[in-house]
N, C-alpha and C positions, 0 to 999 in steps of 0.2 A: 314859622310857617310862611311868612312873607318872603324870606330869603329863598326858601325852596321853590316858591312860585316864580321868583325872578330868574333863578337858574334855568328853569324849564323854558321860559320865554326867551332868554338870552341865547341859548344854544342854537336856536333856529336861524339866527342871522349873524354869523361871526365873520369878521374881516381881520386878516393878519396885517399888522402895521409895524414892521421892523422889531419883532420880538414882543409886540404888544397885541392883544386881541381887543377888538372893538365890537360891541354888541348893541343892537337896537333893544330898547327896554320900554315896556309899558307897565306902570303900576296902577292898578285899578282898585278903588274902594267903592262902597255903596254911594258916596256923595261926590266923588271927584276922581279924576285920573291924571297921571303925569306921564309924559313920554319924553324920551331923550336917548342918551347913549351911555354905555358903561365901558370903561377902558380898564383892562386888567393886564398887569405885567407880572410875569412869574419868573423867579430865579431860585437858587438853591435854598434861600431862607423862607420861601413861601410866595404868596401872591399879594399884590397891593392893587387896589382898585378904587375907582370913583364913578359915581353915577351923576351925570350932569344933564339938565334939561336943555331945550333948544335955545334958551336965553343965556346959557352959560352959568346958571345958578346950580351950585352943588347940592344935590339931594342928600348924599351921604358919601363918606370915604370909609374904606374898610381894609383890613388885612386878614389873610387866612394863613395859618401856619403850614409848613411844608407837609406835615402829616395829615392836614385837613381836620384836625381835632379841635382847633380853636379859631374862632372868628371874633375879630375885635372891630367894633364900630368906632371910628375916630371922630366924626362930626355928624 
């Protein structure tokens, strides 16, 4: 459910950076929120991405298969 919410937020503010997409991200919970950027690079193998806050701390790294059936959280 969280990932679906992020995708909705991220699609609003996309910037193209030499084959990569950069999105503004806000993750909100009842007790806290985190904002930052998400950078996604897509190729024939699928997509690879990372969400990083304003301080450069990785919130999570992920991959998405080319057919979009598998999402793998790396960190």
